[in-house]
C-alpha positions as CSV (number, residue, x, y, z in Angstrom):
1,X,-11.4,-20.0,-6.1
2,X,-12.0,-17.2,-3.6
3,X,-11.0,-13.6,-4.2
4,X,-7.8,-13.7,-2.1
5,X,-6.5,-16.8,-3.9
6,X,-7.3,-15.3,-7.3
7,X,-5.4,-12.1,-6.4
8,X,-2.4,-14.1,-5.3
9,X,-2.6,-16.0,-8.6
10,X,-3.1,-12.9,-10.7
11,X,-0.6,-10.6,-9.1
12,X,2.5,-9.7,-11.1
13,X,5.2,-7.0,-10.9
14,X,4.1,-3.6,-12.2
15,X,6.7,-1.1,-13.4
16,X,4.5,1.3,-15.4
17,X,1.9,3.4,-13.6
18,X,-0.9,5.8,-14.6
19,X,-0.8,9.4,-13.3
20,X,-3.5,8.5,-10.8
21,X,-2.5,9.1,-7.2
22,X,-2.8,6.7,-4.3
23,X,-5.1,8.2,-1.8
24,X,-4.1,8.6,1.9
25,X,-6.8,6.1,2.8
26,X,-5.4,3.5,0.4
27,X,-1.9,4.1,1.7
28,X,-3.0,3.6,5.3
29,X,-4.8,0.4,4.4
30,X,-1.7,-1.0,2.7
31,X,0.6,0.0,5.6
32,X,-1.8,-1.2,8.3
33,X,-2.1,-4.5,6.4
34,X,1.7,-4.8,6.6
35,X,1.5,-4.3,10.4
36,X,-0.8,-7.3,10.7
37,X,1.9,-9.7,9.4
38,X,3.2,-12.5,11.6
39,X,6.4,-11.5,13.4
40,X,8.9,-13.1,15.7
41,X,7.4,-13.0,19.2
42,X,5.3,-10.0,18.2
43,X,8.5,-8.0,18.3
44,X,7.9,-6.4,14.8
45,X,11.6,-6.4,13.9
46,X,11.1,-3.9,11.1
47,X,10.2,-0.3,10.3
48,X,8.7,1.2,7.2
49,X,10.0,4.4,5.7
50,X,7.4,6.2,3.5
51,X,9.4,8.0,0.9
52,X,7.4,11.1,0.1
53,X,10.3,13.5,-0.9
54,X,10.7,13.4,-4.7
55,X,14.4,14.2,-4.4
56,X,14.9,11.1,-2.3
57,X,12.9,9.0,-4.8
58,X,15.2,10.3,-7.6
59,X,18.3,9.4,-5.6
60,X,17.0,5.9,-4.9
61,X,16.0,5.4,-8.5
62,X,19.6,6.1,-9.6
63,X,21.2,4.1,-6.8
64,X,19.0,1.1,-7.4
65,X,20.5,0.3,-10.8
66,X,19.2,3.4,-12.6
67,X,15.5,2.4,-12.7
68,X,13.5,5.6,-13.5
69,X,10.2,4.0,-12.8
70,X,11.0,4.1,-9.1
71,X,11.1,7.9,-9.1
72,X,7.8,7.9,-11.0
73,X,6.0,5.6,-8.6
74,X,3.3,7.4,-6.5
75,X,4.2,5.4,-3.4
76,X,7.6,4.1,-2.4
77,X,8.2,2.2,0.9
78,X,11.5,1.1,2.3
79,X,11.2,-1.8,4.7
80,X,14.1,-1.8,7.2
81,X,15.2,-4.9,9.2
82,X,15.0,-3.1,12.5
83,X,16.2,-4.4,15.9
84,X,17.1,-0.9,17.2
85,X,13.9,-0.3,19.2
86,X,14.3,-3.5,21.1
87,X,18.0,-3.1,21.6
88,X,17.3,0.3,23.1
89,X,14.6,-1.0,25.4
90,X,16.8,-4.0,26.5
91,X,19.5,-1.5,27.4
92,X,17.0,0.6,29.3
93,X,15.6,-2.1,31.5
94,X,18.2,-4.9,31.7
95,X,21.9,-5.1,32.5
96,X,24.7,-6.6,30.3
97,X,22.9,-6.5,27.0
98,X,25.2,-8.2,24.4
99,X,25.7,-6.9,20.9
100,X,23.4,-8.2,18.2
101,X,24.7,-10.9,15.9
102,X,24.0,-12.5,12.5
103,X,20.9,-14.5,13.6
104,X,19.3,-11.3,14.9
105,X,19.7,-9.7,11.4
106,X,18.3,-12.7,9.7
107,X,15.3,-12.9,12.0
108,X,14.6,-9.2,11.5
109,X,14.9,-9.7,7.8
110,X,12.3,-12.4,8.0
111,X,9.9,-10.1,9.7
112,X,10.6,-7.4,7.2
113,X,9.8,-9.5,4.1
114,X,6.6,-11.0,5.6
115,X,5.3,-7.5,6.3
116,X,6.3,-6.3,2.8
117,X,4.4,-9.2,1.2
118,X,1.3,-8.3,3.3
119,X,1.5,-4.8,1.8
120,X,1.8,-6.3,-1.7
121,X,-1.3,-8.5,-1.2
122,X,-3.3,-5.6,0.3
123,X,-2.3,-3.3,-2.6
124,X,-3.4,-6.0,-5.2
125,X,-6.8,-6.2,-3.6
126,X,-7.2,-2.4,-4.1
127,X,-6.2,-2.6,-7.7
128,X,-2.8,-1.1,-7.0
129,X,0.2,-2.6,-8.6
130,X,3.6,-3.1,-6.9
131,X,7.2,-4.1,-7.6
132,X,9.9,-5.4,-5.3
133,X,13.2,-3.6,-5.5
134,X,15.9,-5.8,-4.1
135,X,18.6,-3.4,-5.3
136,X,18.0,-1.4,-2.1
137,X,20.6,-3.7,-0.7
138,X,23.2,-1.8,-2.8
139,X,25.0,1.4,-1.6
140,X,24.4,0.6,2.1
141,X,26.7,3.3,3.5
142,X,25.1,6.0,1.3
143,X,21.5,4.9,1.9
144,X,22.2,4.7,5.6
145,X,23.1,8.3,5.6
146,X,20.3,9.3,3.2
147,X,17.6,7.6,5.4
148,X,19.2,8.5,8.8
149,X,19.4,4.9,9.9
150,X,20.9,3.8,13.3
151,X,23.2,0.9,13.7
152,X,20.5,-1.8,14.0
153,X,18.2,-0.7,11.2
154,X,19.2,-1.6,7.7
155,X,17.3,-1.2,4.3
156,X,16.2,-4.7,3.4
157,X,13.6,-4.4,0.8
158,X,11.9,-1.6,-1.1
159,X,8.4,-1.6,-2.7
160,X,7.0,0.7,-5.3
161,X,3.3,1.1,-5.8
162,X,1.0,2.6,-8.4
163,X,-2.1,2.2,-10.4
164,X,-1.2,0.0,-13.4
165,X,-1.6,1.1,-17.0
166,X,-4.0,-1.0,-19.2
167,X,-0.9,-2.4,-20.9
168,X,0.4,-3.6,-17.6
169,X,-3.0,-5.1,-16.7
170,X,-3.2,-7.0,-20.0
171,X,0.5,-8.2,-19.8
172,X,0.6,-12.0,-19.3
173,X,2.2,-13.1,-16.1
174,X,5.3,-15.0,-16.4
175,X,4.8,-18.8,-15.9
176,X,5.8,-20.2,-12.5
177,X,7.5,-23.5,-11.8
178,X,5.1,-26.4,-11.0
179,X,4.4,-28.0,-7.6
180,X,6.1,-31.2,-8.6
181,X,9.3,-29.3,-9.4
182,X,9.2,-27.0,-6.4
183,X,7.9,-29.2,-3.5
184,X,10.2,-31.8,-1.8
185,X,8.8,-34.3,0.6
186,X,10.5,-34.8,4.0
187,X,14.0,-34.0,2.6
188,X,15.6,-32.1,-0.3
189,X,15.9,-34.0,-3.5
190,X,18.9,-32.7,-5.4
191,X,17.8,-33.1,-9.0
192,X,20.2,-34.4,-11.7
193,X,21.1,-31.8,-14.3
194,X,18.8,-33.6,-16.8
195,X,15.9,-33.3,-14.3
196,X,16.7,-29.7,-13.8
197,X,16.7,-29.0,-17.5
198,X,13.2,-30.5,-17.8
199,X,12.1,-28.3,-14.9
200,X,13.4,-25.2,-16.7
201,X,12.0,-26.1,-20.1
202,X,8.5,-26.5,-18.6
203,X,8.7,-23.2,-16.9
204,X,10.3,-21.2,-19.8
205,X,8.7,-23.0,-22.7
206,X,12.1,-23.3,-24.3
207,X,13.5,-26.1,-26.4
208,X,16.8,-27.7,-25.7
209,X,18.6,-25.3,-28.1
210,X,16.7,-22.3,-26.9
211,X,17.3,-23.2,-23.2
212,X,21.1,-22.8,-23.5
213,X,20.7,-19.3,-24.9
214,X,18.0,-18.4,-22.4
215,X,20.2,-19.5,-19.4
216,X,23.3,-17.7,-20.9
217,X,21.3,-14.5,-21.3
218,X,19.8,-14.8,-17.8
219,X,23.3,-15.4,-16.3
220,X,24.7,-12.4,-18.0
221,X,21.8,-10.2,-16.8
222,X,21.6,-11.4,-13.3
223,X,24.7,-13.4,-12.2
224,X,27.6,-11.9,-14.0
225,X,26.2,-8.4,-13.8
226,X,28.0,-5.4,-12.2
227,X,25.1,-4.7,-9.9
228,X,25.7,-8.1,-8.2
229,X,29.2,-7.2,-7.3
230,X,27.9,-4.0,-5.6
231,X,25.1,-5.9,-3.9
232,X,27.5,-8.5,-2.5
233,X,29.9,-5.8,-1.3
234,X,27.1,-3.9,0.3
235,X,25.6,-7.0,1.9
236,X,29.0,-7.7,3.5
237,X,29.1,-4.1,4.7
238,X,25.6,-4.5,6.3
239,X,26.6,-7.6,8.1
240,X,29.9,-6.0,9.3
241,X,28.1,-2.9,10.5
242,X,25.6,-5.0,12.4
243,X,27.9,-7.4,14.2
244,X,30.9,-5.1,15.0
């Protein structure tokens, strides 16, 4: 197994960091790695906001479901799905530019996430931990103002980075689903509920009785949670703002 594959296998989310800073050189390596990512037509339909102001970190930590470790992270990057630069250039050099629509937002979102993952892999190679913060989708209107975002740039994903503590290094990575459960050949195979239960038992290590409690707890934490209501509301606001 080569080093890149090993780092992909070993990488896990890190939420507890040492007091060690990330150097400017390390930060540039990570961000330049993001810029090397594949992108639709080499349009780079994203922008990266490097959050250096501690007050902004504190605000985002509260708005993203009250997660203090965000404020303590040495490096916080917000990846924005960003079509604004191309929309401006189209208007400058062509006539009759239509408004952007849903597919343009989805395409920009794809570019955004690919670039973010490049940053994660680069950080891992430098011994720097990272954690995705999907909650940046919440509170769109407030964050749009906070980050001074134009119409066609929206916060899509946030990443926090830092040197992991020894406890985080030693923490066992959660088991992933297997290839046989995740890969479909030629067409999607909609599993029966019994097949799906087997899939989840293998991944979670739970018995039949434990599985029910595990799924109920997971649903309460992720599906029936208040943050999901706000995330859905905010996502609708993002789409509405983009297409109006």
